[in-house]
C-alpha positions as CSV (number, residue, x, y, z in Angstrom):
1,M,-6.7,-145.7,-30.0
2,T,-9.7,-143.2,-29.8
3,H,-12.7,-143.6,-27.4
4,V,-15.7,-141.4,-26.9
5,V,-17.1,-140.3,-24.0
6,A,-20.1,-138.2,-22.8
7,T,-20.7,-135.8,-20.2
8,A,-23.9,-136.1,-18.5
9,G,-25.4,-134.1,-15.3
10,H,-27.3,-130.6,-14.2
11,V,-26.9,-127.5,-16.0
12,D,-24.0,-125.3,-14.5
13,H,-22.6,-128.0,-12.9
14,G,-19.3,-127.6,-14.5
15,K,-19.3,-130.2,-17.5
16,S,-17.6,-127.7,-19.8
17,T,-15.2,-126.2,-17.4
18,L,-14.2,-129.8,-16.8
19,V,-13.9,-130.9,-20.3
20,R,-12.1,-127.4,-20.9
21,A,-9.3,-128.5,-18.0
22,L,-8.7,-131.9,-19.4
23,T,-8.4,-130.6,-23.1
24,G,-7.4,-127.4,-22.9
25,M,-9.9,-126.7,-25.5
26,E,-13.2,-124.8,-25.5
27,P,-16.3,-127.0,-26.0
28,D,-18.7,-124.1,-26.4
29,R,-19.1,-123.5,-29.8
30,L,-21.0,-120.7,-29.8
31,E,-20.7,-116.9,-28.9
32,E,-23.6,-117.0,-27.1
33,E,-22.5,-120.1,-25.5
34,R,-19.1,-118.6,-23.9
35,R,-21.3,-115.0,-23.0
36,R,-23.7,-116.7,-21.0
37,G,-21.5,-119.6,-19.4
38,L,-24.2,-121.9,-20.9
39,T,-23.8,-125.1,-23.0
40,I,-26.9,-124.6,-25.4
41,E,-25.5,-126.9,-28.5
42,L,-23.1,-130.2,-28.3
43,G,-19.6,-129.3,-27.6
44,F,-16.8,-131.6,-28.8
45,A,-12.9,-131.7,-27.4
46,W,-10.4,-134.4,-26.7
47,T,-7.0,-134.9,-25.3
48,T,-4.4,-138.0,-24.5
49,L,-4.8,-139.9,-21.9
50,P,-1.2,-140.8,-20.1
51,G,-1.4,-144.3,-21.8
52,G,-1.5,-142.7,-25.1
53,D,-5.0,-143.7,-26.3
54,R,-6.7,-140.6,-27.2
55,V,-10.7,-139.5,-25.6
56,A,-12.9,-137.2,-27.5
57,F,-15.6,-135.9,-25.3
58,V,-18.9,-135.1,-26.4
59,D,-20.0,-132.2,-24.1
60,V,-23.8,-132.0,-23.6
61,P,-26.2,-129.2,-22.1
62,G,-27.8,-129.8,-19.0
63,H,-30.8,-127.5,-19.2
64,E,-33.9,-129.3,-19.0
65,R,-35.1,-127.4,-22.3
66,L,-32.1,-129.0,-24.2
67,V,-32.8,-132.7,-23.0
68,T,-33.5,-133.1,-26.8
69,T,-30.0,-132.1,-27.5
70,M,-28.3,-134.4,-25.0
71,L,-30.1,-136.9,-26.0
72,A,-28.6,-136.4,-29.7
73,G,-25.1,-136.4,-27.8
74,V,-25.4,-139.3,-25.6
75,G,-27.5,-141.3,-27.8
76,P,-24.4,-143.0,-29.6
77,V,-21.8,-142.7,-27.4
78,P,-20.7,-146.1,-25.2
79,A,-19.3,-144.3,-22.1
80,V,-20.3,-141.4,-19.8
81,M,-18.5,-139.0,-17.4
82,F,-21.2,-138.1,-14.8
83,V,-20.7,-135.0,-13.3
84,V,-22.4,-133.7,-9.8
85,A,-20.9,-130.6,-8.0
86,A,-20.0,-130.7,-4.6
87,D,-21.5,-127.4,-3.6
88,Q,-25.0,-128.0,-5.1
89,G,-25.4,-132.1,-5.1
90,W,-28.2,-133.9,-6.7
91,Q,-30.4,-132.0,-8.6
92,R,-33.5,-132.4,-10.9
93,Q,-31.7,-133.1,-14.0
94,S,-29.3,-135.1,-12.4
95,E,-32.1,-137.3,-12.1
96,E,-33.5,-137.0,-15.5
97,H,-29.9,-137.5,-17.1
98,L,-29.1,-140.5,-15.3
99,A,-32.7,-141.8,-16.2
100,V,-31.5,-141.3,-19.9
101,L,-28.4,-143.1,-19.5
102,D,-30.4,-145.8,-17.3
103,A,-32.9,-146.2,-20.4
104,L,-30.3,-146.8,-22.9
105,G,-28.8,-149.5,-21.1
106,V,-25.6,-147.5,-21.0
107,R,-23.0,-149.7,-18.8
108,H,-19.5,-147.8,-18.6
109,G,-19.2,-144.7,-16.7
110,V,-17.3,-142.5,-13.9
111,L,-18.6,-140.1,-11.5
112,V,-16.8,-136.8,-11.1
113,V,-17.7,-134.6,-8.2
114,T,-16.5,-131.3,-9.3
115,R,-16.2,-127.6,-7.6
116,R,-14.6,-129.6,-4.9
117,D,-12.7,-126.3,-3.9
118,L,-16.2,-125.0,-3.1
119,A,-17.7,-127.5,-0.8
120,G,-16.1,-128.9,2.6
121,A,-14.6,-132.8,2.8
122,G,-17.6,-134.0,4.5
123,A,-20.1,-132.1,2.4
124,A,-18.3,-133.5,-0.8
125,G,-18.1,-136.8,0.3
126,Q,-21.7,-137.0,1.2
127,V,-23.0,-135.7,-2.3
128,R,-20.2,-138.3,-3.8
129,D,-22.0,-141.1,-1.6
130,E,-25.3,-140.3,-2.7
131,A,-24.6,-140.1,-6.4
132,L,-22.7,-143.1,-6.0
133,A,-26.2,-145.0,-4.6
134,R,-28.2,-143.8,-7.2
135,I,-25.8,-144.5,-10.1
136,A,-25.6,-148.4,-8.7
137,A,-29.1,-148.7,-9.0
138,T,-29.3,-148.1,-13.0
139,S,-27.7,-150.0,-15.9
140,L,-24.1,-148.4,-15.0
141,G,-24.3,-150.3,-11.5
142,E,-21.4,-149.6,-9.4
143,V,-19.0,-147.0,-10.7
144,E,-15.3,-145.2,-9.7
145,S,-15.5,-141.8,-8.4
146,V,-13.1,-139.0,-8.4
147,M,-13.2,-135.6,-6.8
148,V,-12.2,-132.6,-8.8
149,S,-11.6,-128.8,-9.3
150,G,-11.8,-127.8,-12.7
151,A,-10.8,-124.1,-11.4
152,T,-7.6,-125.4,-9.3
153,G,-6.6,-128.7,-11.2
154,E,-7.1,-130.8,-7.8
155,G,-7.7,-134.1,-9.0
156,L,-7.6,-134.3,-12.8
157,D,-4.5,-136.3,-12.9
158,G,-6.7,-139.0,-11.2
159,L,-9.3,-138.1,-13.4
160,R,-7.0,-139.0,-16.3
161,A,-6.0,-142.4,-14.4
162,A,-9.7,-143.1,-14.1
163,L,-10.7,-142.1,-17.5
164,E,-7.7,-144.3,-19.0
165,R,-9.1,-147.2,-16.7
166,L,-12.7,-146.6,-17.9
167,T,-11.8,-146.7,-21.7
168,A,-9.9,-149.7,-21.1
169,S,-13.0,-151.5,-20.2
170,L,-14.6,-151.0,-23.4
171,P,-15.7,-153.5,-25.7
172,R,-14.0,-153.6,-29.0
173,P,-16.0,-152.4,-31.8
174,D,-16.8,-154.2,-34.8
175,A,-14.8,-152.5,-37.6
176,T,-16.6,-154.4,-40.1
177,A,-20.0,-153.8,-39.1
178,D,-22.4,-152.2,-41.5
179,V,-22.1,-148.3,-41.3
180,R,-24.9,-146.5,-39.7
181,L,-23.1,-142.8,-38.5
182,W,-26.0,-141.1,-36.8
183,I,-25.6,-137.1,-37.5
184,D,-25.5,-134.7,-34.7
185,R,-24.3,-131.7,-36.9
186,V,-24.3,-130.6,-40.0
187,F,-22.6,-127.2,-41.6
188,T,-21.0,-126.0,-44.9
189,I,-17.8,-125.3,-46.0
190,R,-17.1,-122.5,-48.8
191,G,-15.8,-124.6,-51.5
192,R,-16.2,-128.2,-49.8
193,G,-19.7,-128.5,-49.2
194,T,-21.7,-130.1,-47.1
195,V,-19.8,-131.5,-43.8
196,V,-21.5,-133.8,-41.2
197,T,-20.5,-135.0,-37.8
198,G,-21.3,-137.6,-35.7
199,T,-19.9,-140.7,-33.5
200,L,-19.1,-143.7,-35.5
201,G,-20.0,-146.6,-33.0
202,A,-19.2,-149.5,-35.4
203,G,-18.0,-150.2,-39.0
204,T,-15.4,-148.3,-41.1
205,I,-15.8,-145.2,-43.9
206,S,-13.3,-144.3,-46.4
207,V,-13.0,-141.6,-48.5
208,G,-14.4,-142.5,-51.9
209,D,-17.2,-144.5,-50.3
210,R,-20.9,-144.5,-51.2
211,L,-23.3,-144.0,-48.5
212,A,-27.2,-143.7,-48.4
213,A,-28.2,-140.7,-47.1
214,G,-32.1,-140.5,-47.0
215,G,-33.2,-141.6,-50.6
216,D,-30.0,-140.5,-52.1
217,L,-26.6,-142.0,-52.5
218,V,-23.8,-139.5,-51.6
219,R,-20.0,-139.6,-51.9
220,V,-17.3,-139.5,-49.1
221,R,-15.2,-136.6,-50.4
222,G,-13.2,-136.1,-47.4
223,L,-12.9,-137.5,-43.8
224,Q,-11.3,-135.6,-40.3
225,S,-11.2,-137.1,-37.0
226,L,-10.1,-134.6,-34.4
227,K,-9.5,-132.1,-37.2
228,E,-6.8,-134.8,-38.7
229,D,-7.5,-135.4,-42.2
230,R,-8.1,-139.4,-42.9
231,D,-8.0,-141.4,-45.9
232,R,-10.1,-144.3,-43.7
233,L,-11.4,-144.2,-40.1
234,G,-13.0,-147.2,-38.1
235,A,-15.0,-147.4,-34.9
236,V,-15.1,-146.0,-32.6
237,A,-14.4,-142.7,-33.6
238,R,-15.8,-138.6,-33.4
239,V,-16.2,-138.1,-37.6
240,A,-16.5,-135.1,-39.8
241,V,-17.5,-136.5,-43.2
242,N,-17.5,-134.2,-46.1
243,L,-20.2,-135.3,-48.4
244,H,-20.8,-134.7,-52.3
245,G,-24.0,-135.4,-53.8
246,G,-27.6,-135.8,-52.9
247,A,-30.9,-133.8,-53.4
248,A,-31.3,-132.9,-49.9
249,E,-29.2,-131.7,-47.4
250,P,-29.1,-134.2,-44.1
251,G,-29.7,-133.0,-40.8
252,R,-29.6,-134.2,-37.0
253,G,-31.2,-137.2,-36.4
254,D,-30.5,-138.4,-40.3
255,A,-28.2,-141.0,-40.6
256,L,-25.2,-142.2,-43.4
257,L,-25.7,-145.8,-44.5
258,A,-24.1,-148.7,-45.9
259,P,-26.1,-148.8,-49.1
260,G,-28.5,-151.7,-49.2
261,R,-27.8,-153.0,-45.8
262,W,-30.5,-151.3,-43.6
263,L,-34.1,-151.3,-43.7
264,A,-36.2,-148.1,-43.0
265,A,-38.8,-149.0,-40.1
266,D,-42.0,-147.3,-39.3
267,V,-43.3,-149.7,-37.2
268,V,-41.7,-151.6,-34.7
269,D,-42.3,-154.4,-31.8
270,V,-40.2,-153.7,-28.5
271,R,-39.5,-154.7,-25.3
272,L,-39.8,-151.8,-22.5
273,R,-37.7,-151.2,-19.0
274,G,-39.6,-149.1,-16.7
275,E,-43.1,-148.6,-16.5
276,P,-45.7,-151.4,-17.4
277,A,-46.9,-150.9,-21.2
278,A,-50.6,-150.5,-20.3
279,D,-49.4,-147.4,-18.3
280,L,-47.5,-145.4,-20.6
281,P,-49.5,-142.5,-22.5
282,R,-49.9,-143.5,-26.3
283,E,-48.1,-140.7,-27.7
284,L,-44.4,-140.4,-26.7
285,T,-40.9,-139.5,-28.4
286,L,-38.8,-142.1,-29.4
287,H,-34.9,-141.3,-28.9
288,V,-32.3,-143.5,-30.8
289,G,-28.9,-142.2,-31.7
290,T,-29.3,-138.6,-32.6
291,A,-32.9,-139.0,-33.8
292,A,-36.3,-137.8,-31.9
293,V,-39.6,-138.9,-33.6
294,P,-42.9,-139.0,-32.3
295,V,-44.6,-142.2,-31.9
296,H,-47.9,-143.9,-31.3
297,V,-48.0,-146.5,-28.2
298,R,-50.0,-149.9,-28.6
299,P,-49.3,-151.8,-25.6
300,L,-49.1,-155.5,-26.4
301,G,-47.8,-157.6,-23.3
302,H,-46.9,-156.2,-19.8
303,D,-43.4,-155.3,-21.2
304,T,-43.9,-155.3,-25.0
305,A,-45.4,-152.7,-27.1
306,R,-45.9,-151.9,-31.0
307,L,-44.5,-148.6,-31.7
308,S,-45.8,-146.6,-34.7
309,L,-43.3,-144.3,-36.0
310,R,-44.3,-140.8,-37.7
311,R,-41.1,-140.8,-39.6
312,A,-39.0,-144.0,-40.7
313,L,-35.9,-144.8,-38.9
314,P,-33.0,-147.2,-40.2
315,L,-33.6,-149.7,-37.1
316,R,-32.4,-153.0,-36.4
317,A,-33.7,-155.8,-33.6
318,G,-31.0,-155.4,-30.7
319,D,-31.2,-151.5,-30.9
320,V,-31.7,-149.8,-27.6
321,A,-33.8,-146.5,-27.4
322,L,-35.7,-144.6,-25.1
323,L,-39.5,-142.9,-25.1
324,R,-39.8,-139.7,-23.5
325,D,-42.6,-137.7,-22.2
326,P,-41.2,-134.1,-23.3
327,G,-44.7,-132.6,-22.0
328,A,-43.8,-134.0,-18.2
329,H,-40.0,-134.1,-18.8
330,R,-39.5,-137.4,-17.8
331,V,-38.6,-140.7,-19.3
332,P,-41.3,-143.5,-18.8
333,A,-39.4,-146.2,-20.3
334,G,-35.9,-147.7,-22.1
335,V,-36.7,-150.1,-24.9
336,T,-34.8,-152.6,-27.1
337,V,-36.1,-153.3,-30.5
338,L,-37.1,-156.9,-31.4
339,D,-38.9,-156.6,-34.5
340,V,-38.7,-153.8,-37.6
341,R,-40.8,-155.6,-39.9
342,P,-43.6,-156.8,-37.6
343,E,-46.8,-158.6,-39.5
344,P,-50.0,-156.4,-39.4
345,F,-52.8,-157.3,-37.0
346,R,-55.4,-158.7,-39.3
347,R,-57.7,-160.8,-37.4
348,R,-59.1,-160.6,-34.1
349,G,-56.7,-162.0,-31.3
350,A,-53.3,-161.0,-33.3
351,A,-52.0,-158.6,-31.1
352,A,-52.3,-161.2,-28.1
353,A,-50.9,-163.6,-30.0
354,R,-48.4,-161.5,-31.1
355,A,-47.6,-160.5,-27.2
356,R,-47.2,-164.3,-26.1
357,E,-44.9,-164.7,-29.1
358,L,-42.9,-161.6,-28.0
359,A,-42.9,-163.0,-24.5
360,A,-40.7,-165.9,-25.5
361,V,-38.0,-163.9,-27.7
362,G,-34.4,-163.5,-25.8
363,G,-32.4,-160.4,-25.1
364,R,-29.9,-160.9,-28.0
365,P,-31.2,-161.4,-31.6
366,D,-31.4,-164.9,-32.5
367,G,-31.5,-165.7,-36.3
368,A,-32.6,-169.4,-35.9
369,A,-35.5,-168.7,-34.0
370,E,-36.5,-165.5,-36.3
371,L,-35.9,-168.0,-39.1
372,R,-38.6,-170.4,-37.5
373,R,-40.9,-167.9,-36.9
374,R,-41.0,-166.4,-40.5
375,K,-40.0,-170.0,-42.0
376,L,-38.7,-168.3,-45.4
377,I,-36.9,-165.2,-45.7
378,N,-34.1,-163.5,-47.9
379,R,-30.9,-163.5,-46.6
380,T,-30.4,-159.7,-47.1
381,E,-33.5,-159.1,-45.7
382,L,-32.7,-161.1,-42.2
383,A,-29.3,-159.7,-42.0
384,A,-30.8,-156.1,-42.2
385,M,-32.9,-156.6,-40.0
386,G,-30.6,-157.1,-37.3
387,F,-30.3,-160.7,-36.9
388,P,-27.3,-163.1,-37.7
389,V,-27.7,-165.4,-40.4
390,P,-28.0,-169.0,-38.8
391,C,-27.4,-171.4,-42.2
392,E,-26.6,-171.4,-45.8
393,P,-29.2,-170.4,-48.3
394,V,-31.2,-173.0,-49.8
395,A,-31.5,-171.6,-53.2
396,G,-30.2,-168.0,-54.3
397,D,-30.4,-165.7,-51.3
398,W,-33.0,-167.8,-49.9
399,L,-33.1,-168.7,-45.9
400,A,-35.3,-171.4,-44.9
401,D,-36.4,-173.2,-41.8
402,P,-35.3,-176.7,-42.3
403,G,-38.9,-177.9,-40.7
404,H,-40.6,-175.9,-42.8
405,W,-38.2,-176.7,-45.7
406,A,-39.0,-180.5,-45.3
407,D,-42.7,-180.0,-45.3
408,L,-42.4,-178.0,-48.2
409,R,-40.7,-180.7,-50.1
410,D,-43.3,-183.1,-49.0
411,R,-46.0,-181.0,-50.1
412,L,-44.6,-180.4,-53.5
413,R,-44.5,-184.1,-54.1
414,A,-47.9,-184.6,-52.6
415,A,-48.9,-181.8,-55.4
416,V,-46.8,-183.5,-58.5
417,E,-48.6,-186.8,-57.5
418,E,-51.9,-185.2,-57.3
419,H,-51.6,-183.5,-60.6
420,A,-50.3,-186.7,-62.3
421,A,-53.5,-188.5,-61.0
422,A,-56.1,-186.0,-62.3
423,H,-54.4,-185.4,-65.7
424,P,-52.8,-189.0,-66.6
425,A,-52.1,-187.6,-69.9
426,D,-50.2,-184.7,-68.9
427,P,-49.0,-185.8,-65.4
428,G,-45.8,-183.2,-65.3
429,L,-46.6,-180.3,-63.0
430,P,-45.9,-177.0,-64.1
431,A,-43.0,-175.2,-62.1
432,D,-45.2,-172.5,-62.0
433,A,-47.8,-174.0,-61.1
434,A,-46.2,-175.7,-58.2
435,R,-45.0,-172.3,-57.2
436,R,-47.9,-170.8,-56.8
437,A,-49.6,-173.9,-55.1
438,L,-46.9,-173.8,-52.4
439,G,-47.2,-169.8,-51.7
440,L,-43.5,-169.2,-52.8
441,P,-42.2,-166.1,-53.9
442,D,-39.4,-167.3,-56.1
443,R,-39.4,-170.6,-58.9
444,A,-35.8,-171.1,-57.6
445,L,-37.2,-172.5,-54.6
446,V,-39.5,-174.6,-56.4
447,E,-36.1,-175.9,-58.6
448,A,-34.4,-176.2,-55.5
449,L,-37.3,-178.4,-53.9
450,A,-37.6,-180.8,-56.9
451,G,-34.6,-182.3,-56.2
452,G,-35.0,-186.1,-56.7
453,L,-37.7,-185.6,-58.7
454,H,-38.0,-185.8,-62.6
455,R,-38.0,-182.2,-64.3
456,R,-38.0,-181.8,-67.9
457,D,-39.2,-178.9,-70.2
458,G,-40.1,-176.7,-67.2
459,R,-42.7,-179.9,-65.7
460,I,-41.8,-181.9,-62.5
461,Y,-42.5,-185.2,-62.5
462,G,-43.1,-188.0,-60.0
463,R,-43.5,-192.0,-60.4
464,A,-45.2,-190.9,-63.4
465,T,-42.6,-189.4,-65.9
466,A,-44.6,-190.4,-68.7
467,P,-48.1,-189.6,-70.0
468,E,-50.9,-192.6,-69.6
469,L,-52.6,-192.3,-72.9
470,P,-56.4,-193.4,-72.5
471,E,-57.6,-196.3,-74.7
472,P,-59.0,-194.4,-77.6
473,V,-55.8,-192.6,-77.9
474,R,-53.7,-195.8,-77.7
475,R,-55.5,-197.2,-80.6
476,A,-55.6,-194.4,-82.7
477,V,-51.6,-194.1,-82.3
478,D,-51.2,-197.5,-82.9
479,A,-53.1,-197.1,-86.4
480,V,-50.1,-194.2,-86.9
481,R,-47.8,-196.4,-86.2
482,R,-48.9,-199.1,-88.4
483,D,-49.5,-196.2,-91.4
484,L,-45.6,-195.3,-90.8
485,A,-44.6,-198.8,-90.7
486,E,-45.4,-198.9,-94.6
487,A,-44.0,-195.6,-95.3
488,P,-41.9,-194.2,-92.3
489,F,-41.6,-190.6,-93.9
490,R,-45.2,-190.1,-95.3
491,A,-46.9,-188.5,-91.9
492,P,-50.6,-188.8,-91.9
493,D,-52.4,-185.7,-93.0
494,A,-54.8,-183.9,-91.3
495,N,-57.7,-185.9,-92.7
496,R,-56.0,-188.8,-91.4
497,L,-55.4,-187.5,-88.0
498,A,-59.0,-186.3,-87.4
499,E,-60.6,-189.4,-88.8
500,L,-58.7,-191.5,-86.2
501,G,-59.7,-188.5,-83.4
502,L,-56.0,-187.3,-82.8
503,T,-56.2,-183.9,-81.7
504,P,-53.1,-181.7,-81.3
505,K,-53.2,-181.9,-77.6
506,M,-53.4,-186.0,-77.8
507,L,-50.6,-185.9,-80.3
508,A,-48.7,-184.1,-77.5
509,A,-49.3,-186.4,-75.1
510,A,-48.2,-189.4,-77.2
511,A,-44.8,-187.3,-78.0
512,A,-44.7,-186.8,-74.5
513,A,-45.1,-190.7,-73.7
514,G,-42.4,-191.6,-76.7
515,A,-45.3,-193.1,-78.6
516,L,-44.8,-190.9,-81.3
517,L,-42.0,-188.2,-82.5
518,K,-43.4,-184.7,-83.4
519,V,-41.4,-182.7,-85.8
520,G,-44.1,-180.0,-86.5
521,D,-47.3,-179.0,-86.2
522,G,-49.6,-181.9,-87.0
523,V,-46.6,-183.7,-88.5
524,V,-45.5,-187.1,-86.5
525,L,-43.3,-189.9,-87.1
526,L,-41.8,-192.9,-85.3
527,P,-39.5,-192.5,-82.6
528,G,-36.0,-192.9,-83.8
529,D,-36.8,-192.2,-87.7
530,D,-35.3,-188.6,-87.6
531,A,-32.3,-190.5,-86.9
532,R,-32.9,-193.1,-89.9
533,A,-33.7,-189.8,-92.0
534,A,-30.4,-188.6,-91.1
535,A,-28.7,-191.7,-92.3
536,L,-30.7,-191.5,-95.7
537,L,-29.8,-187.9,-96.4
538,A,-25.9,-189.0,-95.6
539,G,-26.1,-191.3,-98.4
540,L,-26.5,-188.4,-100.8
541,G,-22.7,-188.0,-100.7
542,G,-22.4,-184.3,-100.1
543,P,-25.0,-180.9,-99.7
544,F,-29.0,-181.4,-100.7
545,T,-31.3,-179.3,-101.2
546,L,-35.4,-179.6,-100.0
547,S,-36.2,-181.3,-103.2
548,E,-33.3,-183.6,-103.2
549,A,-34.1,-184.5,-99.6
550,R,-37.9,-185.0,-100.3
551,R,-37.2,-187.5,-103.0
552,A,-34.3,-189.7,-100.9
553,L,-36.8,-189.7,-98.3
554,G,-40.1,-190.6,-100.2
555,T,-41.7,-187.6,-98.8
556,T,-43.7,-184.6,-99.4
557,R,-43.0,-181.0,-99.1
558,R,-45.5,-180.9,-95.7
559,V,-43.4,-183.1,-94.2
560,A,-39.9,-182.4,-95.5
561,V,-39.6,-178.8,-94.3
562,P,-40.6,-179.5,-90.6
563,L,-38.3,-182.7,-90.9
564,L,-35.3,-181.0,-92.2
565,E,-35.7,-177.9,-89.6
566,H,-35.9,-180.8,-86.8
567,L,-33.0,-182.7,-88.1
568,D,-31.0,-178.9,-88.1
569,E,-32.2,-178.1,-84.4
570,K,-30.9,-181.6,-83.1
571,G,-27.8,-181.5,-85.0
572,Y,-28.1,-183.7,-87.5
573,T,-27.8,-181.2,-90.4
574,T,-26.5,-178.0,-90.9
575,R,-27.0,-175.3,-93.8
576,V,-24.7,-174.5,-96.2
577,D,-26.3,-171.4,-97.8
578,D,-30.1,-170.4,-98.5
579,L,-31.1,-173.4,-100.3
580,R,-28.7,-176.4,-99.1
581,R,-27.9,-178.3,-96.0
582,R,-25.3,-181.1,-95.6
583,C,-25.2,-183.7,-92.7
584,T,-23.0,-183.2,-90.0
585,E,-19.8,-185.2,-89.1
586,G,-21.5,-187.3,-86.7
587,T,-24.2,-188.0,-88.9
588,T,-21.7,-189.2,-91.8
């Protein structure tokens, strides 16, 4: 198994020398670094521990002007090897690096006191004790310490054993998680194209995968870890990914992402660890993963704030980051992301209400609590926001808070009954009207809510499942029924309907009520007379033409044409050719 550990500590305290002694590799990649003896960029080296596991080191620069580079190396890494020189003791960058680790909430580390050969036992012990005390007051807590000399090799076996104990204590990564690889290096290989590197903290990448990079999809052409070609790599690992495709080349601070699984957030609500929100400068830099983005800080509560990012980042609830004041060379606060899709403040008092809301948010993303707050949300979006999905969808991919869902069902029933009372001749509430009345984003939600109610032709019915015809309409319909009783297939013509005051809307209501059978525009018969007509036509003994059907039914072409089309639609008859029809087997 492979583990990844970052170095931390003051400039020129022997971090690179120590990594070189442990691995036999040169972590400083640039000629200038080797000439000046100063790490400028991130360095990478690895070794095999006595138990067989491998540990990869991300060697970071210690100079104060290179803290941004240091943060890019430390940000995605789960453990740290903190280095303090025995002959120099605790220094300014020791303090800032420790503040960075504390702000990021790093909990796993080992203290290494280097240059043991350049200081007496008493002085080295004092340096160790002071460093342990400072570290113990941070998220790292009590850590193991080792004294070594990178130059002579003293203590290296003890350090290897300590590293083995450190890596054994690390939590197991989730190899099934959505990939987010923060990029720390980008370079081009002749004939292969763009290669990016980073620390894969969770998830799995395989050759052939398609990943999102910026606004593009790219394909994983090749994979390496510790200079070995791999077809598949799971977290935690140092990875080099050869990419194919994409219009723009990615850079440090970008990320390779599982497509469709992450949201780009440019406004986030966060909980602060450090200085009170009101004391923070309004303009700071947010460091997360390998990214460094200027942000505007809007205090909400004592320890909560809203950050507006100058560049959107793929963030989730639960992500840990830090705010740095580059001008003052300090880290005023660490942050935990609480919400990557906060509602805008549109009314007076909204910010104060949001502060009270955030005060009740726990330390871990709570899917059920977030669903209660949002009431209704798409499952994919909730997961992309960083919350565990607390329940099964109610319709399609939609999740609903149980209490809100019950309230929606009650409101739908009330809306249906209200519509029926206002429109007795047309009591069915159209599904789209129900969606608008409830403020729902998807008609599928209405269909799910309408379970237990009657549904017909895109309408929802409550207690009244058929139109209630007004008295004048009932009298007119009764007159039509009397006419049809004498000549069942001689439907009243337009003049007769007008004489009775039956408008197209009234005819539709009568048909919906089951009082009449509508077979075409302005053509009505008695209910059941379509089956009666089919039986008469079946008596013709074979295929028939329109004229033959008209004579058999004793009607006119005005009625026969829509009636035969109605019989076709209902399956009583079927066409033989352009001129003839026949009755279906079920009819005969």
